C-alpha positions in Angstrom: 55.4 32.2 -84.1 57.1 29.4 -82.1 58.3 30.3 -78.6 61.2 28.3 -77.1 60.2 27.8 -73.5 62.7 26.9 -70.8 62.3 25.2 -67.4 61.8 28.0 -64.8 64.9 28.8 -62.8 63.1 28.3 -59.5 61.9 24.8 -60.6 65.4 23.9 -61.7 66.8 24.9 -58.3 64.2 23.1 -56.3 64.7 19.9 -58.3 68.4 19.9 -57.6 67.8 20.7 -53.9 65.3 17.9 -53.5 67.8 15.3 -54.7 70.1 16.2 -51.9 67.6 17.0 -49.2 65.2 14.0 -49.6 67.4 11.8 -47.4 66.9 14.1 -44.5 63.1 13.8 -44.6 62.5 10.2 -45.5 59.0 10.1 -44.0 57.8 12.5 -46.6 57.1 11.2 -50.1 59.1 14.1 -51.5 60.4 17.2 -49.7 58.0 19.5 -51.6 55.1 17.1 -51.2 54.7 16.9 -55.0 56.2 14.9 -57.8 58.0 17.6 -59.8 59.3 17.7 -63.3 58.6 19.3 -66.7 59.0 17.6 -70.1 58.6 19.9 -73.1 58.4 17.0 -75.4 55.4 15.4 -73.6 52.2 16.0 -75.6 50.0 13.2 -74.2 48.1 13.7 -70.9 44.7 14.2 -69.6 42.1 15.5 -72.0 41.4 18.6 -70.0 45.0 19.8 -69.4 45.1 23.0 -71.5 47.2 22.6 -74.6 48.7 26.0 -73.9 50.2 24.8 -70.6 53.1 22.8 -69.3 52.4 20.4 -66.4 55.2 20.5 -63.8 53.8 18.9 -60.6 51.7 15.9 -59.7 50.0 15.2 -56.4 49.8 11.4 -57.1 46.1 11.5 -56.2 43.1 11.4 -58.7 45.2 12.7 -61.5 45.5 16.2 -59.9 48.4 18.1 -61.3 49.6 21.7 -61.7 50.6 23.4 -64.9 52.1 26.6 -66.2 49.7 28.5 -68.4 51.1 30.4 -71.5 47.7 31.9 -72.5 48.4 30.8 -76.1 51.8 32.5 -76.2 51.0 35.7 -74.4 53.3 34.5 -71.6 56.9 34.4 -72.9 58.7 33.4 -69.7 57.5 30.5 -67.6 58.9 32.0 -64.5 56.1 34.5 -64.7 53.4 32.1 -66.0 50.2 31.8 -64.0 49.7 28.4 -62.3 46.6 26.3 -62.8 45.4 23.2 -61.0 43.9 20.5 -63.2 41.6 18.0 -61.5 40.3 15.5 -64.1 37.8 13.8 -61.8 36.0 17.1 -60.8 33.3 19.0 -62.7 35.3 22.2 -62.1 38.4 20.7 -63.7 40.5 23.8 -64.0 41.3 26.4 -61.3 43.7 29.3 -61.3 45.8 28.9 -58.1 48.8 31.3 -58.3 50.1 34.4 -60.2 53.4 32.7 -60.7 55.6 29.7 -59.7 57.0 31.5 -56.6 53.6 32.2 -55.2 52.5 28.7 -56.0 55.2 27.0 -54.0 54.6 29.4 -51.2 50.9 28.6 -50.9 51.4 24.9 -51.5 54.0 24.5 -48.8 52.4 26.6 -46.1 48.7 26.3 -47.0 48.3 23.3 -49.2 44.7 22.7 -48.1 43.6 26.0 -49.5 44.6 24.7 -53.0 42.6 21.5 -52.7 39.2 22.9 -51.6 37.2 26.1 -52.1 36.6 28.0 -48.9 34.2 31.0 -48.5 36.4 32.6 -45.9 39.7 32.4 -44.0 37.8 31.3 -40.9 36.3 28.3 -42.8 39.7 27.4 -44.1 41.4 27.5 -40.7 38.6 25.4 -39.2 39.2 22.8 -41.9 43.0 22.9 -41.1 42.2 22.2 -37.4 39.9 19.3 -38.3 42.6 17.7 -40.6 45.2 18.0 -37.9 43.0 16.4 -35.3 42.2 13.5 -37.7 45.9 13.0 -38.4 46.7 13.0 -34.7 44.2 10.2 -34.1 45.4 8.0 -36.9 47.0 4.7 -36.1 48.9 4.5 -39.3 50.1 8.0 -39.7 53.0 9.4 -37.5 51.9 13.0 -37.3 54.7 14.0 -35.0 57.4 12.8 -37.3 55.6 14.2 -40.3 55.4 17.6 -38.6 59.1 17.5 -37.6 60.2 16.8 -41.2 57.8 19.3 -42.7 59.2 22.0 -40.4 62.7 21.1 -41.7 61.5 21.6 -45.2 59.8 24.9 -44.4 62.9 26.2 -42.7 65.1 25.2 -45.7 62.8 26.7 -48.4 62.5 30.0 -46.6 66.2 30.4 -46.4 67.2 29.0 -49.8 64.3 30.1 -52.0 62.7 32.9 -50.0 59.4 31.1 -50.0 57.2 32.4 -47.2 53.5 32.1 -46.2 51.1 34.2 -48.2 48.9 36.1 -45.8 45.2 35.3 -46.1 45.6 32.5 -48.7 41.8 32.3 -49.4 41.7 36.0 -50.1 44.7 35.7 -52.3 43.0 33.0 -54.4 39.8 35.0 -54.7 41.7 38.1 -55.7 43.7 36.4 -58.5 40.6 34.8 -59.9 38.8 38.1 -59.9 41.7 39.8 -61.6 41.7 37.2 -64.4 37.9 37.5 -64.8 38.5 41.2 -65.5 41.1 40.5 -68.2 39.0 37.9 -70.0 37.7 39.0 -73.4 36.1 35.7 -74.4 34.5 33.3 -72.0 35.1 29.5 -72.1 33.5 26.6 -70.4 36.6 25.7 -68.4 36.5 29.1 -66.6 40.0 30.2 -67.9 38.7 32.2 -70.7 40.8 34.0 -73.4 42.7 37.1 -72.5 43.1 40.1 -74.8 45.3 38.9 -77.7 48.2 41.0 -79.1 47.5 43.7 -81.6 46.5 42.1 -84.9 45.4 38.8 -83.5 41.8 39.7 -82.4 40.3 37.3 -84.9 42.0 34.4 -83.0 40.1 34.9 -79.8 37.1 32.8 -80.8 39.4 30.1 -82.3 41.4 29.8 -79.0 38.2 29.7 -77.1 36.8 26.9 -79.2 40.0 24.9 -78.4 39.4 25.3 -74.6 35.7 24.2 -75.1 36.7 21.2 -77.2 39.0 20.0 -74.3 36.5 20.8 -71.6 33.8 18.7 -73.2 36.2 15.9 -74.2 35.2 16.2 -77.8 35.9 13.2 -80.0 34.9 14.9 -83.3 38.0 14.0 -85.3 37.2 16.4 -88.2 36.9 19.5 -86.0 39.9 18.5 -83.8 42.2 17.9 -86.8 41.0 21.2 -88.4 41.9 23.1 -85.2 45.3 21.3 -85.0 46.1 22.2 -88.6 45.3 25.8 -88.0 47.5 25.8 -84.9 50.3 24.4 -87.1 49.9 27.2 -89.6 50.3 29.6 -86.7 53.6 27.9 -85.7 52.1 26.5 -82.5 53.4 22.9 -82.9 53.2 22.1 -79.2 49.6 23.1 -78.9 48.6 21.3 -82.1 50.3 18.0 -81.2 49.0 18.2 -77.7 45.4 18.7 -78.9 45.6 15.6 -81.1 47.3 13.5 -78.4 44.9 14.5 -75.6 41.6 14.2 -77.6 42.2 11.6 -80.2 44.8 9.1 -78.7 
């Protein structure tokens, strides 16, 4: 069954707001600190970006980007889709980073560093934040004071316009959502995402979806197997996933 996904309302609102607000914070690359946009026709991309996801934000560094995960169609509304971080240069390429888009923007804006590294505790995270701030203050090339002023402008705006607020204990939040997902996984995969319990009557598809995740994680170049999986996805009405699989592994 083909699902017609739409750009999440929150993302639409932020994109419109950024166009107007960017002139007020010109020292920042973008008001949100990310290059935002979602293209439902885009199939190409990094080999490891899950085919059942839609990238919507790029950091501009090392190919790191964020995507909305559909769990092979289990998620029908992208406003409620979990957010994953894809880091093509790392061995742990895929990480779950938010329950939904609203939580993602909250943690990215107020605790960005928590998304870019794994921390064993809140204390370790806060110590890392202090070190980064000290490094920025001592930089000859980076105007930390101006950056801080403009960032504060952004934070004030997003709290008022979009009700985005700091998430208490961000490290604990990340640990909790990853544990929650681990409890929902019925088939393990090499990328750590796993496969969640499928709808009634689709139990036999679990191993198939898991093999797609593993093909991507290992950057398979086996044309016969990849095309066989893509054809099976097409039979299931999953055109986006099929075309993305071919584009990301065989192009």
